[in-house]
C-alpha positions as CSV (number, residue, x, y, z in Angstrom):
1,M,-128.2,279.7,21.0
2,V,-125.3,281.8,22.5
3,A,-126.6,280.9,26.0
4,W,-125.9,277.3,25.4
5,M,-122.3,277.7,24.2
6,A,-119.9,275.7,26.4
7,G,-116.4,276.6,27.6
8,E,-114.5,279.8,27.4
9,L,-115.1,280.3,23.7
10,E,-116.0,283.4,21.7
11,P,-119.7,283.7,20.8
12,V,-118.7,283.3,17.1
13,A,-116.9,280.0,17.8
14,P,-117.2,277.6,14.8
15,A,-120.3,275.5,15.1
16,D,-123.1,273.8,13.1
17,F,-126.0,273.6,15.5
18,D,-128.3,272.0,12.8
19,A,-125.7,269.2,12.3
20,E,-125.6,268.7,16.1
21,R,-129.4,268.5,16.3
22,R,-129.5,266.0,13.4
23,V,-126.9,263.8,15.1
24,A,-128.7,263.9,18.5
25,G,-132.0,263.3,16.7
26,S,-130.6,260.3,14.7
27,C,-129.4,258.7,17.9
28,M,-133.0,258.4,19.1
29,L,-134.2,256.8,15.8
30,G,-132.4,253.4,16.2
31,P,-129.3,251.5,17.4
32,V,-127.5,251.7,14.1
33,P,-127.4,255.6,13.8
34,L,-126.4,255.7,17.5
35,A,-123.5,253.3,17.0
36,L,-122.3,255.2,13.9
37,A,-122.4,258.5,15.8
38,M,-120.6,257.0,18.8
39,A,-117.8,255.8,16.5
40,K,-117.1,259.3,15.5
41,L,-118.1,261.7,18.3
42,G,-118.0,262.2,22.0
43,P,-120.3,264.5,24.0
44,Q,-117.5,267.0,24.3
45,D,-117.7,267.6,20.5
46,F,-121.1,269.3,20.8
47,L,-121.1,273.1,21.4
48,C,-124.8,273.2,22.1
49,R,-125.0,271.5,25.5
50,P,-128.6,270.2,25.2
51,Y,-127.7,268.2,22.1
52,G,-124.6,266.9,23.8
53,W,-126.7,265.9,26.8
54,M,-129.2,264.1,24.6
55,F,-126.3,262.3,23.0
56,T,-124.9,261.3,26.4
57,A,-128.4,260.2,27.6
58,A,-128.8,258.0,24.5
59,I,-125.4,256.4,25.0
60,E,-126.2,255.6,28.7
61,L,-129.5,254.1,27.8
62,S,-128.0,251.9,25.1
63,M,-125.2,250.8,27.3
64,T,-127.6,249.7,30.1
65,G,-129.8,247.8,27.6
66,H,-132.7,250.2,27.6
67,P,-134.6,251.4,24.5
68,V,-133.5,254.7,23.1
69,N,-136.2,257.1,21.9
70,T,-137.5,260.5,22.6
71,Q,-139.5,259.3,25.6
72,T,-136.7,257.4,27.3
73,V,-134.1,260.2,26.6
74,V,-136.5,262.8,28.2
75,R,-136.8,260.6,31.2
76,R,-133.1,260.0,31.4
77,L,-132.3,263.7,31.2
78,G,-134.8,264.2,34.0
79,E,-132.8,261.7,36.1
80,M,-129.3,263.1,35.3
81,K,-128.2,265.7,37.8
82,L,-125.9,268.7,37.5
83,P,-123.5,269.7,40.4
84,S,-126.2,272.2,41.4
85,G,-128.6,269.3,41.9
86,R,-130.9,270.5,39.1
87,S,-131.7,268.0,36.4
88,Y,-130.3,268.3,32.9
89,L,-133.8,268.5,31.5
90,S,-134.7,271.5,33.6
91,E,-131.7,273.4,32.1
92,I,-132.8,272.8,28.5
93,D,-134.8,275.7,27.1
94,G,-138.1,274.1,26.1
95,G,-137.5,270.9,28.0
96,A,-139.0,267.8,26.5
97,A,-140.1,269.8,23.5
98,M,-136.5,270.5,22.4
99,V,-135.8,266.7,22.6
100,I,-138.8,265.9,20.4
101,E,-138.0,268.7,18.0
102,A,-134.5,267.2,17.6
103,I,-135.9,264.3,15.4
104,E,-138.0,266.5,13.1
105,G,-136.9,266.0,9.5
106,V,-134.0,263.7,10.5
107,D,-133.0,260.7,8.5
108,G,-130.9,258.3,10.5
109,S,-129.1,257.0,7.5
110,E,-127.4,260.4,7.1
111,V,-125.9,260.5,10.7
112,E,-122.3,259.9,9.5
113,F,-122.4,262.9,7.2
114,W,-123.7,265.2,10.0
115,A,-121.3,263.6,12.6
116,E,-118.4,264.6,10.3
117,R,-119.7,268.2,10.3
118,V,-119.9,268.2,14.1
119,K,-116.4,266.7,14.4
120,K,-115.0,269.2,11.9
121,K,-116.4,272.2,13.8
122,A,-115.1,270.8,17.1
123,G,-111.7,270.5,15.6
124,E,-111.8,274.1,14.4
125,R,-112.7,275.2,17.9
126,Q,-109.9,273.2,19.3
127,L,-107.4,274.8,16.9
128,L,-108.7,278.2,18.0
129,S,-108.2,277.3,21.6
130,F,-104.7,276.0,20.8
131,A,-103.8,279.2,18.9
132,E,-105.0,281.4,21.9
133,W,-102.9,279.2,24.3
134,V,-99.8,279.7,22.0
135,K,-100.5,283.4,21.9
136,Q,-100.5,283.6,25.7
137,Q,-97.2,281.6,25.9
138,A,-95.6,284.2,23.6
139,L,-97.0,287.1,25.5
140,S,-95.7,285.8,28.8
141,N,-92.2,287.1,28.1
142,P,-90.6,283.6,28.4
143,E,-86.9,283.5,29.1
144,D,-86.4,280.0,27.5
145,L,-87.9,280.1,24.0
146,D,-86.8,276.6,23.2
147,A,-88.7,275.3,26.2
148,V,-91.8,277.1,25.0
149,R,-91.4,275.7,21.5
150,L,-91.1,272.2,23.0
151,K,-94.3,272.7,25.0
152,V,-96.1,273.9,21.9
153,E,-94.9,270.9,19.9
154,E,-95.9,268.5,22.7
155,R,-99.4,270.0,23.0
156,L,-99.9,269.9,19.2
157,S,-98.9,266.2,19.2
158,E,-101.4,265.5,22.0
159,I,-104.1,267.2,20.0
160,Q,-103.3,265.2,16.9
161,A,-103.0,261.9,18.8
162,A,-106.1,262.3,21.0
163,D,-108.3,264.1,18.5
164,G,-110.3,266.0,21.0
165,A,-108.5,265.3,24.2
166,G,-108.5,267.9,27.0
167,D,-106.7,271.2,26.5
168,E,-104.5,271.0,29.6
169,I,-101.0,269.6,29.5
170,T,-100.4,266.8,31.9
171,D,-97.0,266.6,33.6
172,G,-95.4,263.9,35.7
173,Q,-96.6,265.5,39.0
174,E,-100.2,265.0,38.2
175,G,-101.7,262.0,39.8
176,L,-98.9,261.5,42.3
177,P,-101.2,261.6,45.4
178,E,-103.4,258.9,43.9
179,L,-100.3,256.8,43.1
180,E,-99.0,257.2,46.6
181,A,-102.3,256.1,48.1
182,R,-102.3,253.1,45.8
183,I,-98.8,252.1,46.8
184,N,-99.6,252.6,50.5
185,R,-102.7,250.4,50.1
186,Y,-100.5,247.6,48.8
187,I,-98.2,248.1,51.8
188,D,-101.0,248.2,54.4
189,D,-103.0,245.4,52.9
190,P,-101.0,243.2,50.5
191,D,-104.0,241.1,49.8
192,S,-106.2,244.0,48.8
193,I,-107.5,244.2,45.2
194,T,-107.6,247.7,43.6
195,G,-109.6,246.8,40.5
196,L,-113.0,245.2,40.0
197,E,-113.0,241.8,41.6
198,L,-114.1,238.8,39.6
199,K,-114.3,236.7,42.8
200,W,-111.7,234.3,41.3
201,P,-109.0,234.6,44.0
202,I,-106.1,233.5,41.8
203,L,-107.1,235.5,38.8
204,D,-107.9,238.6,40.9
205,R,-104.5,238.3,42.5
206,L,-102.8,238.0,39.1
207,L,-104.7,240.9,37.5
208,D,-105.2,243.0,40.7
209,G,-108.8,242.8,39.5
210,C,-110.1,244.3,36.3
211,Q,-108.5,247.7,36.0
212,L,-110.6,250.5,34.6
213,G,-109.0,251.7,31.4
214,N,-106.9,248.6,30.8
215,V,-107.4,246.0,28.2
216,T,-107.1,242.3,29.2
217,I,-106.4,239.9,26.4
218,L,-107.1,236.2,26.7
219,Y,-104.9,234.2,24.4
220,A,-104.9,230.4,23.9
221,P,-104.9,227.9,21.0
222,S,-108.3,227.0,19.5
223,S,-110.8,225.1,21.6
224,R,-109.2,225.9,24.9
225,Y,-112.3,227.6,26.4
226,K,-111.3,231.2,25.9
227,S,-114.9,232.2,25.2
228,F,-116.1,230.4,28.2
229,V,-113.6,232.1,30.4
230,A,-114.5,235.5,29.0
231,A,-118.2,234.8,29.5
232,N,-117.5,233.7,33.0
233,M,-115.7,236.9,33.8
234,G,-118.5,239.0,32.3
235,W,-121.1,237.0,34.3
236,R,-119.2,237.4,37.6
237,L,-119.1,241.2,37.1
238,A,-122.8,241.3,36.2
239,R,-123.7,239.4,39.3
240,Q,-122.2,242.2,41.3
241,G,-124.2,244.8,39.4
242,I,-121.2,246.0,37.4
243,P,-122.4,247.0,33.9
244,G,-120.4,246.0,30.8
245,L,-120.6,245.8,27.0
246,W,-120.7,242.3,25.5
247,Y,-119.3,242.2,21.9
248,T,-118.5,239.1,19.9
249,T,-118.0,238.2,16.3
250,E,-117.8,234.5,16.9
251,M,-121.2,233.4,18.0
252,P,-124.9,234.5,17.6
253,K,-126.7,236.3,20.4
254,I,-128.7,233.2,21.3
255,Q,-125.6,231.2,21.9
256,V,-124.2,234.0,24.2
257,Q,-127.4,234.0,26.1
258,E,-127.4,230.2,26.5
259,R,-123.9,230.4,27.9
260,V,-124.9,233.1,30.4
261,V,-128.0,231.2,31.5
262,G,-125.9,228.1,31.8
263,L,-123.5,229.9,34.1
264,E,-126.4,231.2,36.2
265,A,-127.8,227.7,36.4
266,A,-124.4,226.0,36.8
267,L,-125.3,223.7,34.0
268,N,-124.0,222.9,30.6
269,F,-127.1,222.4,28.5
270,K,-125.2,220.4,25.9
271,W,-124.6,217.7,28.6
272,L,-128.3,217.2,28.7
273,R,-128.1,215.6,25.3
274,K,-125.7,213.0,26.5
275,D,-126.7,212.6,30.2
């Protein structure tokens, strides 16, 4: 398994490959284990790349409304490409057989237990990486020890807050070229929209489109058509082929489907009862 270890870690890096296999296998047994695993883990938490890839493939299939099982995961891994142009599946020792073996002896109801094991080992590896970085800072013969201590504290705070975020420290200079390009775009074309357009001119102008990574909250008193507006926004994005996740605690699935079909047909079906 050493050949599958990711990153610049020692071969003895903390890991529980059986737990990683059981999590990846559980995700192919049903939507509930997959959802529970997604709530605790990200693909970066897997040290064995094939299991992390299986986890990624399962998430992508679920998010696009496709069934998730060993057959669909194998097919998705065959479609996913590495920078070299080779498929993920071709880089897995054993190919489809390893995907199928991942579900052997796996009980989907235990996924949270195994996910906690995977998360714990990922945290241990992160601490080792942090310790090595601190060691390198100390060995660099720094002139300003207070500045180094501040960097160490900041990085530790980032680890605690992000719980698995990247190892690199981000400073104020990072992203400036992208910011400059964004500002210049506003200057060159004041009417341009930088986010995902809803095709509602006034709302697009107000929000600058739906910005990736942002949360847009719709607030209004009861019975003021908040759900209808949210449904309309999702429908408008879907009409452009932009995928999204629809989540509601207020109405059953059939009612959501009825509203979407009503938007597509430009018809309020409840009016049929009266008119």
